[in-house]
TISEKE-124987 format. One record per atom (N, C-alpha, C, O): residue number from 1; atom name; x, y, z. Coordinates in steps of 0.1 Angstrom, whole numbers, plus 5000, padded with zeros to 4 digits. Each point is the difference from the previous one (the first is absolute). Layout:
% TISEKE-124987
+-----+----+------+------+------+
|   k |  a |    X |    Y |    Z |
+-----+----+------+------+------+
| NUM | CA |    X |    Y |    Z |
...
+-----+----+------+------+------+
% end
This chain:
% TISEKE-124987
+-----+----+------+------+------+
|   k |  a |    X |    Y |    Z |
+-----+----+------+------+------+
|   1 |  N | 5009 | 4988 | 5000 |
|   1 | CA | 4991 | 5012 | 5000 |
|   1 |  C | 5009 | 5012 | 5000 |
|   1 |  O | 5010 | 5001 | 5007 |
|   2 |  N | 4987 | 5009 | 4986 |
|   2 | CA | 5007 | 5012 | 4999 |
|   2 |  C | 4999 | 5008 | 5013 |
|   2 |  O | 4988 | 5003 | 5004 |
|   3 |  N | 5023 | 5002 | 5002 |
|   3 | CA | 4998 | 5007 | 5012 |
|   3 |  C | 4997 | 5014 | 4998 |
|   3 |  O | 4995 | 5007 | 5009 |
|   4 |  N | 5008 | 4999 | 4979 |
|   4 | CA | 4997 | 5014 | 4998 |
|   4 |  C | 4986 | 5002 | 4994 |
|   4 |  O | 4996 | 5012 | 4997 |
|   5 |  N | 4997 | 4977 | 5000 |
|   5 | CA | 4986 | 5002 | 4995 |
|   5 |  C | 4991 | 5008 | 5009 |
|   5 |  O | 5001 | 4998 | 5012 |
|   6 |  N | 4991 | 5010 | 4983 |
|   6 | CA | 4992 | 5009 | 5009 |
|   6 |  C | 4986 | 5000 | 4996 |
|   6 |  O | 4996 | 4999 | 4988 |
|   7 |  N | 4995 | 5002 | 5021 |
|   7 | CA | 4986 | 5002 | 4998 |
|   7 |  C | 4995 | 5008 | 5012 |
|   7 |  O | 5007 | 5001 | 5010 |
|   8 |  N | 4982 | 5005 | 4988 |
|   8 | CA | 4995 | 5009 | 5011 |
|   8 |  C | 4987 | 4995 | 5006 |
|   8 |  O | 4991 | 4996 | 4992 |
|   9 |  N | 5009 | 5002 | 5021 |
|   9 | CA | 4988 | 4995 | 5006 |
|   9 |  C | 4994 | 5012 | 5008 |
|   9 |  O | 5006 | 5006 | 5008 |
|  10 |  N | 4981 | 4997 | 4989 |
|  10 | CA | 4993 | 5011 | 5007 |
|  10 |  C | 4999 | 4997 | 5015 |
|  10 |  O | 4995 | 4989 | 5003 |
|  11 |  N | 5009 | 5020 | 5006 |
|  11 | CA | 4998 | 4997 | 5014 |
|  11 |  C | 4985 | 5000 | 5003 |
|  11 |  O | 4992 | 5009 | 4995 |
|  12 |  N | 5004 | 4982 | 5013 |
|  12 | CA | 4986 | 4999 | 5004 |
|  12 |  C | 4990 | 4995 | 4990 |
|  12 |  O | 4988 | 5001 | 5002 |
|  13 |  N | 5017 | 4993 | 4987 |
|  13 | CA | 4991 | 4994 | 4990 |
|  13 |  C | 5006 | 4987 | 4996 |
|  13 |  O | 5012 | 4997 | 5003 |
|  14 |  N | 4981 | 4996 | 4989 |
|  14 | CA | 5004 | 4987 | 4995 |
|  14 |  C | 5004 | 5001 | 4985 |
|  14 |  O | 5002 | 4990 | 4994 |
|  15 |  N | 4999 | 5022 | 5001 |
|  15 | CA | 5003 | 5003 | 4986 |
|  15 |  C | 5016 | 5000 | 4999 |
|  15 |  O | 5007 | 5007 | 5007 |
|  16 |  N | 4997 | 4986 | 4983 |
|  16 | CA | 5015 | 5000 | 4997 |
|  16 |  C | 5001 | 5007 | 4987 |
|  16 |  O | 4995 | 4996 | 4990 |
|  17 |  N | 5013 | 5015 | 5010 |
|  17 | CA | 5002 | 5007 | 4988 |
|  17 |  C | 5010 | 4993 | 4991 |
|  17 |  O | 5006 | 4990 | 5004 |
|  18 |  N | 4994 | 5014 | 4983 |
|  18 | CA | 5008 | 4993 | 4990 |
|  18 |  C | 5015 | 5003 | 5003 |
|  18 |  O | 5004 | 5007 | 5010 |
|  19 |  N | 5005 | 4987 | 4983 |
|  19 | CA | 5014 | 5002 | 5001 |
|  19 |  C | 5004 | 5014 | 4998 |
|  19 |  O | 4994 | 5007 | 4992 |
|  20 |  N | 5016 | 4998 | 5015 |
|  20 | CA | 5005 | 5014 | 4998 |
|  20 |  C | 5014 | 5000 | 4994 |
|  20 |  O | 5008 | 4991 | 5002 |
|  21 |  N | 4995 | 5020 | 4992 |
|  21 | CA | 5013 | 5002 | 4994 |
|  21 |  C | 5011 | 5003 | 5010 |
|  21 |  O | 4998 | 5009 | 5008 |
|  22 |  N | 5012 | 4982 | 4993 |
|  22 | CA | 5010 | 5001 | 5010 |
|  22 |  C | 5009 | 5013 | 4997 |
|  22 |  O | 5004 | 5006 | 5010 |
|  23 |  N | 4998 | 4997 | 4977 |
|  23 | CA | 5008 | 5012 | 4997 |
|  23 |  C | 4993 | 5013 | 5005 |
|  23 |  O | 5007 | 5008 | 5005 |
|  24 |  N | 4980 | 4993 | 4992 |
|  24 | CA | 4993 | 5012 | 5005 |
|  24 |  C | 5000 | 5001 | 5015 |
|  24 |  O | 5001 | 5011 | 5006 |
|  25 |  N | 4997 | 4978 | 5000 |
|  25 | CA | 5000 | 4999 | 5015 |
|  25 |  C | 5013 | 5004 | 5005 |
|  25 |  O | 5001 | 5008 | 5010 |
|  26 |  N | 5010 | 4988 | 4984 |
|  26 | CA | 5014 | 5003 | 5005 |
|  26 |  C | 5003 | 5015 | 4998 |
|  26 |  O | 5005 | 5006 | 5008 |
|  27 |  N | 4991 | 4999 | 4980 |
|  27 | CA | 5003 | 5014 | 4996 |
|  27 |  C | 4991 | 5010 | 5008 |
|  27 |  O | 5006 | 5010 | 5005 |
|  28 |  N | 4981 | 4988 | 4994 |
|  28 | CA | 4991 | 5011 | 5005 |
|  28 |  C | 4991 | 4995 | 5011 |
|  28 |  O | 4991 | 5008 | 5005 |
|  29 |  N | 5011 | 4980 | 5000 |
|  29 | CA | 4991 | 4994 | 5010 |
|  29 |  C | 4985 | 5000 | 4996 |
|  29 |  O | 4991 | 5001 | 5008 |
|  30 |  N | 5007 | 4998 | 4979 |
|  30 | CA | 4986 | 5000 | 4994 |
|  30 |  C | 4997 | 4985 | 4996 |
|  30 |  O | 5008 | 4993 | 4994 |
|  31 |  N | 4979 | 5003 | 5009 |
|  31 | CA | 4996 | 4987 | 4996 |
|  31 |  C | 4993 | 5001 | 4987 |
|  31 |  O | 4988 | 5002 | 4999 |
|  32 |  N | 5019 | 4995 | 4990 |
|  32 | CA | 4995 | 5000 | 4986 |
|  32 |  C | 4999 | 4986 | 4996 |
|  32 |  O | 5009 | 4992 | 5002 |
|  33 |  N | 4980 | 5004 | 4991 |
|  33 | CA | 4998 | 4987 | 4996 |
|  33 |  C | 5011 | 4995 | 4990 |
|  33 |  O | 5003 | 5007 | 4991 |
|  34 |  N | 5001 | 4981 | 5011 |
|  34 | CA | 5010 | 4994 | 4992 |
|  34 |  C | 4994 | 4994 | 4987 |
|  34 |  O | 4989 | 4994 | 5001 |
|  35 |  N | 5018 | 5007 | 4988 |
|  35 | CA | 4996 | 4994 | 4988 |
|  35 |  C | 5009 | 4989 | 4995 |
|  35 |  O | 4996 | 4992 | 4991 |
|  36 |  N | 5016 | 5007 | 5015 |
|  36 | CA | 5010 | 4990 | 4996 |
|  36 |  C | 5007 | 4994 | 5012 |
|  36 |  O | 5001 | 5007 | 5011 |
|  37 |  N | 5004 | 4981 | 4988 |
|  37 | CA | 5008 | 4994 | 5010 |
|  37 |  C | 5013 | 4995 | 4993 |
|  37 |  O | 5000 | 4994 | 4990 |
|  38 |  N | 5012 | 5009 | 5016 |
|  38 | CA | 5013 | 4996 | 4995 |
|  38 |  C | 5004 | 4988 | 5008 |
|  38 |  O | 5002 | 5000 | 5012 |
|  39 |  N | 5000 | 4989 | 4981 |
|  39 | CA | 5004 | 4987 | 5006 |
|  39 |  C | 5014 | 5001 | 5007 |
|  39 |  O | 5002 | 4995 | 5011 |
|  40 |  N | 5008 | 5011 | 4982 |
|  40 | CA | 5013 | 5001 | 5005 |
|  40 |  C | 5001 | 5010 | 5012 |
|  40 |  O | 5007 | 4997 | 5010 |
|  41 |  N | 4987 | 5014 | 4989 |
|  41 | CA | 5000 | 5010 | 5011 |
|  41 |  C | 4991 | 4997 | 5011 |
|  41 |  O | 5002 | 5004 | 5012 |
|  42 |  N | 4988 | 4987 | 4985 |
|  42 | CA | 4989 | 4997 | 5010 |
|  42 |  C | 4994 | 5013 | 5005 |
|  42 |  O | 4997 | 5001 | 5012 |
|  43 |  N | 4999 | 5007 | 4978 |
|  43 | CA | 4994 | 5013 | 5003 |
|  43 |  C | 4989 | 5003 | 4991 |
|  43 |  O | 4999 | 4994 | 4989 |
|  44 |  N | 4992 | 5015 | 5015 |
|  44 | CA | 4988 | 5003 | 4992 |
|  44 |  C | 5002 | 5015 | 4994 |
|  44 |  O | 5006 | 5008 | 5007 |
|  45 |  N | 4989 | 4994 | 4981 |
|  45 | CA | 5002 | 5013 | 4994 |
|  45 |  C | 4987 | 5005 | 4993 |
|  45 |  O | 4992 | 4992 | 4995 |
|  46 |  N | 5006 | 5021 | 5006 |
|  46 | CA | 4988 | 5006 | 4993 |
|  46 |  C | 5005 | 5002 | 4985 |
|  46 |  O | 5011 | 4998 | 4997 |
|  47 |  N | 4980 | 5007 | 4995 |
|  47 | CA | 5003 | 5003 | 4986 |
|  47 |  C | 5011 | 5010 | 4998 |
|  47 |  O | 5008 | 4999 | 4991 |
|  48 |  N | 4993 | 5011 | 5018 |
|  48 | CA | 5010 | 5010 | 4999 |
|  48 |  C | 5014 | 4995 | 5004 |
|  48 |  O | 5010 | 5004 | 4994 |
|  49 |  N | 4990 | 4988 | 5016 |
|  49 | CA | 5013 | 4995 | 5006 |
|  49 |  C | 5006 | 4988 | 4992 |
|  49 |  O | 5012 | 4997 | 5001 |
|  50 |  N | 4980 | 4996 | 4991 |
|  50 | CA | 5005 | 4989 | 4993 |
|  50 |  C | 5009 | 5004 | 4989 |
|  50 |  O | 5010 | 4992 | 4997 |
|  51 |  N | 4988 | 5019 | 4997 |
|  51 | CA | 5009 | 5005 | 4989 |
|  51 |  C | 5014 | 5002 | 5004 |
|  51 |  O | 5009 | 4994 | 4994 |
|  52 |  N | 4994 | 5014 | 5017 |
|  52 | CA | 5014 | 5001 | 5004 |
|  52 |  C | 5006 | 4986 | 5005 |
|  52 |  O | 5011 | 4998 | 4997 |
|  53 |  N | 4981 | 4994 | 5009 |
|  53 | CA | 5004 | 4987 | 5004 |
|  53 |  C | 5004 | 4992 | 4987 |
|  53 |  O | 5011 | 4994 | 5000 |
|  54 |  N | 4981 | 5006 | 4990 |
|  54 | CA | 5002 | 4992 | 4988 |
|  54 |  C | 5012 | 5005 | 4992 |
|  54 |  O | 5008 | 4992 | 4995 |
|  55 |  N | 4995 | 5021 | 5006 |
|  55 | CA | 5011 | 5006 | 4993 |
|  55 |  C | 5013 | 4996 | 5007 |
|  55 |  O | 5010 | 4996 | 4993 |
|  56 |  N | 4990 | 5004 | 5020 |
|  56 | CA | 5012 | 4996 | 5007 |
|  56 |  C | 5002 | 4985 | 5001 |
|  56 |  O | 5012 | 4995 | 5000 |
|  57 |  N | 4977 | 4998 | 5001 |
|  57 | CA | 5001 | 4985 | 5002 |
|  57 |  C | 4992 | 4993 | 4989 |
|  57 |  O | 4991 | 4992 | 5003 |
|  58 |  N | 5014 | 5009 | 4985 |
|  58 | CA | 4992 | 4995 | 4988 |
|  58 |  C | 4999 | 4985 | 5000 |
|  58 |  O | 4990 | 4995 | 4994 |
|  59 |  N | 5019 | 4998 | 5012 |
|  59 | CA | 4999 | 4985 | 5000 |
|  59 |  C | 4991 | 4994 | 5011 |
|  59 |  O | 4999 | 4988 | 5001 |
|  60 |  N | 4996 | 5021 | 5007 |
|  60 | CA | 4991 | 4995 | 5011 |
|  60 |  C | 4987 | 4995 | 4994 |
|  60 |  O | 4995 | 5005 | 4990 |
|  61 |  N | 4999 | 4985 | 5016 |
|  61 | CA | 4987 | 4995 | 4996 |
|  61 |  C | 4989 | 5007 | 5008 |
|  61 |  O | 4999 | 5000 | 5012 |
|  62 |  N | 4992 | 5007 | 4981 |
|  62 | CA | 4989 | 5007 | 5007 |
|  62 |  C | 4987 | 4994 | 4995 |
|  62 |  O | 4998 | 4996 | 4989 |
|  63 |  N | 4992 | 5004 | 5021 |
|  63 | CA | 4987 | 4995 | 4997 |
|  63 |  C | 4990 | 5011 | 5002 |
|  63 |  O | 5000 | 5007 | 5011 |
|  64 |  N | 4991 | 4996 | 4979 |
|  64 | CA | 4990 | 5010 | 5002 |
|  64 |  C | 4987 | 4994 | 5006 |
|  64 |  O | 5001 | 4988 | 5004 |
|  65 |  N | 4989 | 5020 | 4997 |
|  65 | CA | 4988 | 4995 | 5007 |
|  65 |  C | 4993 | 4988 | 4992 |
|  65 |  O | 4993 | 4992 | 5007 |
|  66 |  N | 5009 | 5007 | 4980 |
|  66 | CA | 4994 | 4989 | 4993 |
|  66 |  C | 5007 | 4986 | 5005 |
|  66 |  O | 4994 | 4990 | 4997 |
|  67 |  N | 5018 | 5011 | 5009 |
|  67 | CA | 5006 | 4988 | 5005 |
|  67 |  C | 5001 | 5001 | 5016 |
|  67 |  O | 5010 | 4995 | 5005 |
|  68 |  N | 4980 | 5011 | 5001 |
|  68 | CA | 5000 | 5002 | 5014 |
|  68 |  C | 5001 | 4986 | 5008 |
|  68 |  O | 5004 | 5000 | 5012 |
|  69 |  N | 4993 | 4990 | 4982 |
|  69 | CA | 5001 | 4986 | 5006 |
|  69 |  C | 5014 | 4997 | 5002 |
|  69 |  O | 5003 | 4990 | 5008 |
|  70 |  N | 5007 | 5017 | 4986 |
|  70 | CA | 5014 | 4998 | 5002 |
|  70 |  C | 5006 | 5009 | 5011 |
|  70 |  O | 5012 | 4999 | 5004 |
|  71 |  N | 4980 | 5010 | 5001 |
|  71 | CA | 5004 | 5009 | 5011 |
|  71 |  C | 4999 | 4992 | 5013 |
|  71 |  O | 4992 | 4992 | 5002 |
|  72 |  N | 5018 | 5011 | 5008 |
|  72 | CA | 4999 | 4994 | 5013 |
|  72 |  C | 4989 | 5006 | 5008 |
|  72 |  O | 4995 | 5011 | 4998 |
|  73 |  N | 5001 | 4981 | 5012 |
|  73 | CA | 4990 | 5006 | 5010 |
|  73 |  C | 5008 | 5008 | 5009 |
|  73 |  O | 5011 | 4996 | 5005 |
|  74 |  N | 4985 | 5016 | 4998 |
|  74 | CA | 5008 | 5010 | 5008 |
|  74 |  C | 5000 | 4996 | 5015 |
|  74 |  O | 4990 | 4993 | 5004 |
|  75 |  N | 5020 | 5011 | 5003 |
|  75 | CA | 5001 | 4997 | 5014 |
|  75 |  C | 4989 | 5006 | 5008 |
|  75 |  O | 4995 | 4994 | 5009 |
|  76 |  N | 5001 | 5018 | 4987 |
|  76 | CA | 4989 | 5006 | 5008 |
|  76 |  C | 4987 | 4993 | 4998 |
|  76 |  O | 4991 | 4999 | 5009 |
|  77 |  N | 5007 | 4995 | 4979 |
|  77 | CA | 4987 | 4993 | 4998 |
|  77 |  C | 5001 | 4987 | 5008 |
|  77 |  O | 4990 | 4996 | 5006 |
|  78 |  N | 5021 | 4997 | 4994 |
|  78 | CA | 5002 | 4988 | 5008 |
|  78 |  C | 4998 | 5003 | 5015 |
|  78 |  O | 4992 | 4993 | 5006 |
|  79 |  N | 5014 | 5018 | 4999 |
|  79 | CA | 4998 | 5004 | 5014 |
|  79 |  C | 4985 | 5002 | 5003 |
|  79 |  O | 4995 | 4996 | 5010 |
|  80 |  N | 4999 | 5011 | 4980 |
|  80 | CA | 4985 | 5003 | 5002 |
|  80 |  C | 4992 | 4987 | 5001 |
|  80 |  O | 4991 | 4999 | 5009 |
|  81 |  N | 5012 | 4992 | 4982 |
|  81 | CA | 4993 | 4987 | 5000 |
|  81 |  C | 5003 | 4992 | 5012 |
|  81 |  O | 4991 | 4991 | 5004 |
|  82 |  N | 5020 | 5010 | 5002 |
|  82 | CA | 5004 | 4992 | 5012 |
|  82 |  C | 4996 | 5006 | 5013 |
|  82 |  O | 5002 | 4994 | 5011 |
|  83 |  N | 4992 | 5018 | 4989 |
|  83 | CA | 4996 | 5007 | 5012 |
|  83 |  C | 4986 | 4996 | 5004 |
|  83 |  O | 4991 | 4999 | 4992 |
|  84 |  N | 5008 | 4998 | 5021 |
|  84 | CA | 4987 | 4996 | 5005 |
|  84 |  C | 4989 | 5011 | 4998 |
|  84 |  O | 5003 | 5012 | 5003 |
|  85 |  N | 4985 | 4984 | 4993 |
|  85 | CA | 4990 | 5010 | 4998 |
|  85 |  C | 4995 | 5006 | 5013 |
|  85 |  O | 4996 | 5012 | 5000 |
|  86 |  N | 5004 | 4980 | 5011 |
|  86 | CA | 4995 | 5005 | 5013 |
|  86 |  C | 5011 | 5007 | 5008 |
|  86 |  O | 4997 | 5010 | 5006 |
|  87 |  N | 5015 | 4984 | 4994 |
|  87 | CA | 5011 | 5005 | 5008 |
|  87 |  C | 5011 | 5006 | 4990 |
|  87 |  O | 5009 | 4992 | 4996 |
|  88 |  N | 4990 | 5020 | 5000 |
|  88 | CA | 5008 | 5006 | 4989 |
|  88 |  C | 5015 | 5000 | 5003 |
|  88 |  O | 5008 | 5001 | 4991 |
|  89 |  N | 4996 | 4997 | 5022 |
|  89 | CA | 5014 | 5000 | 5003 |
|  89 |  C | 5006 | 4986 | 5001 |
|  89 |  O | 5011 | 4998 | 5005 |
|  90 |  N | 4981 | 4992 | 4991 |
|  90 | CA | 5005 | 4986 | 5000 |
|  90 |  C | 4999 | 4994 | 4986 |
|  90 |  O | 4992 | 5003 | 4992 |
|  91 |  N | 5018 | 4987 | 5006 |
|  91 | CA | 5000 | 4993 | 4987 |
|  91 |  C | 4994 | 4987 | 5002 |
|  91 |  O | 5001 | 4993 | 5010 |
|  92 |  N | 4991 | 5003 | 4979 |
|  92 | CA | 4994 | 4987 | 5000 |
|  92 |  C | 5010 | 4989 | 4998 |
|  92 |  O | 5009 | 5001 | 4991 |
|  93 |  N | 4991 | 4989 | 5018 |
|  93 | CA | 5010 | 4989 | 4999 |
|  93 |  C | 4994 | 4986 | 5003 |
|  93 |  O | 5007 | 4990 | 5001 |
|  94 |  N | 4980 | 5009 | 5001 |
|  94 | CA | 4993 | 4988 | 5003 |
|  94 |  C | 4987 | 4998 | 4993 |
|  94 |  O | 4994 | 5010 | 4996 |
|  95 |  N | 5001 | 4978 | 5003 |
|  95 | CA | 4987 | 4997 | 4995 |
|  95 |  C | 4993 | 4991 | 5009 |
|  95 |  O | 5005 | 4990 | 5004 |
|  96 |  N | 4983 | 5014 | 5000 |
|  96 | CA | 4991 | 4992 | 5009 |
|  96 |  C | 4991 | 4991 | 4991 |
|  96 |  O | 4992 | 5005 | 4993 |
|  97 |  N | 5011 | 4982 | 5007 |
|  97 | CA | 4992 | 4991 | 4992 |
|  97 |  C | 4986 | 4999 | 5005 |
|  97 |  O | 4991 | 4998 | 4992 |
|  98 |  N | 5006 | 5003 | 5021 |
|  98 | CA | 4987 | 4999 | 5005 |
|  98 |  C | 4991 | 5012 | 4995 |
|  98 |  O | 4989 | 4998 | 4996 |
|  99 |  N | 5016 | 5014 | 5005 |
|  99 | CA | 4993 | 5012 | 4996 |
|  99 |  C | 5002 | 5004 | 4985 |
|  99 |  O | 4994 | 5009 | 4995 |
| 100 |  N | 5016 | 4984 | 4999 |
| 100 | CA | 5004 | 5003 | 4986 |
| 100 |  C | 5003 | 5015 | 4999 |
| 100 |  O | 4995 | 5007 | 4991 |
| 101 |  N | 5015 | 4998 | 5017 |
| 101 | CA | 5004 | 5014 | 5001 |
| 101 |  C | 5015 | 5001 | 5001 |
| 101 |  O | 5006 | 4992 | 5006 |
| 102 |  N | 4999 | 5018 | 4987 |
| 102 | CA | 5014 | 5004 | 5002 |
| 102 |  C | 5000 | 5008 | 5013 |
| 102 |  O | 4991 | 5007 | 5004 |
| 103 |  N | 5020 | 4991 | 5004 |
| 103 | CA | 5002 | 5006 | 5013 |
| 103 |  C | 5013 | 5006 | 5003 |
| 103 |  O | 5010 | 4995 | 4994 |
| 104 |  N | 4990 | 5016 | 5013 |
| 104 | CA | 5013 | 5005 | 5006 |
| 104 |  C | 5001 | 4996 | 5014 |
| 104 |  O | 4991 | 4994 | 5005 |
| 105 |  N | 5020 | 5008 | 5002 |
| 105 | CA | 5002 | 4996 | 5014 |
| 105 |  C | 4989 | 5005 | 5009 |
| 105 |  O | 4996 | 4993 | 5009 |
| 106 |  N | 5000 | 5019 | 4989 |
| 106 | CA | 4989 | 5007 | 5008 |
| 106 |  C | 4987 | 4992 | 4998 |
| 106 |  O | 4992 | 4998 | 5010 |
| 107 |  N | 5005 | 4999 | 4977 |
| 107 | CA | 4987 | 4992 | 4998 |
| 107 |  C | 5001 | 4987 | 5007 |
| 107 |  O | 4990 | 4996 | 5006 |
| 108 |  N | 5021 | 4998 | 4994 |
| 108 | CA | 5002 | 4987 | 5006 |
| 108 |  C | 4997 | 5001 | 5015 |
| 108 |  O | 4992 | 4992 | 5006 |
| 109 |  N | 5013 | 5018 | 5001 |
| 109 | CA | 4998 | 5002 | 5014 |
| 109 |  C | 4986 | 5004 | 5003 |
| 109 |  O | 4995 | 4997 | 5011 |
| 110 |  N | 4999 | 5010 | 4980 |
| 110 | CA | 4986 | 5005 | 5003 |
| 110 |  C | 4989 | 4990 | 4996 |
| 110 |  O | 4990 | 4999 | 5008 |
| 111 |  N | 5012 | 4994 | 4981 |
| 111 | CA | 4989 | 4992 | 4995 |
| 111 |  C | 5003 | 4985 | 4997 |
| 111 |  O | 4991 | 4992 | 4999 |
| 112 |  N | 5022 | 5005 | 5000 |
| 112 | CA | 5003 | 4986 | 4995 |
| 112 |  C | 5009 | 4993 | 5010 |
| 112 |  O | 5008 | 4992 | 4996 |
| 113 |  N | 4991 | 5012 | 5017 |
| 113 | CA | 5010 | 4995 | 5010 |
| 113 |  C | 4999 | 4985 | 5002 |
| 113 |  O | 5011 | 4994 | 5002 |
| 114 |  N | 4978 | 5000 | 4996 |
| 114 | CA | 4998 | 4986 | 5003 |
| 114 |  C | 4999 | 4991 | 4987 |
| 114 |  O | 4995 | 4989 | 5001 |
| 115 |  N | 5010 | 5017 | 4988 |
| 115 | CA | 4999 | 4993 | 4988 |
| 115 |  C | 5014 | 4997 | 4995 |
| 115 |  O | 5009 | 5008 | 5002 |
| 116 |  N | 4993 | 4981 | 4991 |
| 116 | CA | 5013 | 4996 | 4994 |
| 116 |  C | 5001 | 5008 | 4987 |
| 116 |  O | 4991 | 4999 | 4991 |
| 117 |  N | 5019 | 5009 | 5008 |
| 117 | CA | 5002 | 5009 | 4988 |
| 117 |  C | 5011 | 4995 | 4991 |
| 117 |  O | 5010 | 4993 | 5005 |
| 118 |  N | 4989 | 5010 | 4983 |
| 118 | CA | 5010 | 4996 | 4990 |
| 118 |  C | 5009 | 5012 | 4997 |
| 118 |  O | 4995 | 5010 | 4996 |
| 119 |  N | 5018 | 4989 | 5006 |
| 119 | CA | 5009 | 5011 | 4996 |
| 119 |  C | 5002 | 4999 | 4985 |
| 119 |  O | 5000 | 4989 | 4994 |
| 120 |  N | 5002 | 5022 | 5000 |
| 120 | CA | 5004 | 5000 | 4986 |
| 120 |  C | 5011 | 5011 | 4997 |
| 120 |  O | 5002 | 5009 | 5008 |
| 121 |  N | 5005 | 4989 | 4981 |
| 121 | CA | 5010 | 5009 | 4997 |
| 121 |  C | 4997 | 5006 | 4986 |
| 121 |  O | 4993 | 4993 | 4992 |
| 122 |  N | 5013 | 5018 | 5005 |
| 122 | CA | 4997 | 5007 | 4987 |
| 122 |  C | 5010 | 4995 | 4990 |
| 122 |  O | 5000 | 5005 | 4988 |
+-----+----+------+------+------+
% end
C-alpha cells in the first residue's frame, strides 16, 4: 500500500472524499481532487500538477481515473474503515460470531464480554 496516498474524511460524517493531489497539498495545503496516480512516486496528481511531473519523470507509469482500479486504497480510507462506528477513538480488531458484528476493545468490554470472539488481521 502506498504510504503517501491521501484521501480526506469529513469529520463527524461517514462520507469519504475522493483522492486528493499530493503536490497541491504539499505546496499550498489545499485539498484538490486527484486525476492521476503515479506508480513509481506512489503519489496522486491533479490535471495541473501531472504535466510538470510528466516532463521531469517521463518514464513513470501514471494511471488516470479511467484506470482507478489500479490506484491503491489510501491510508486515510483504510483508517476510516477500521475505526469503530460507536467508539471513534478505537480500532476494530475482533468479530463477534454470536452477534455477527465487528468489535473494538471497548465494544467487547461493553457488549461482548461473555462471548468468544474471533481476532482478525488486515
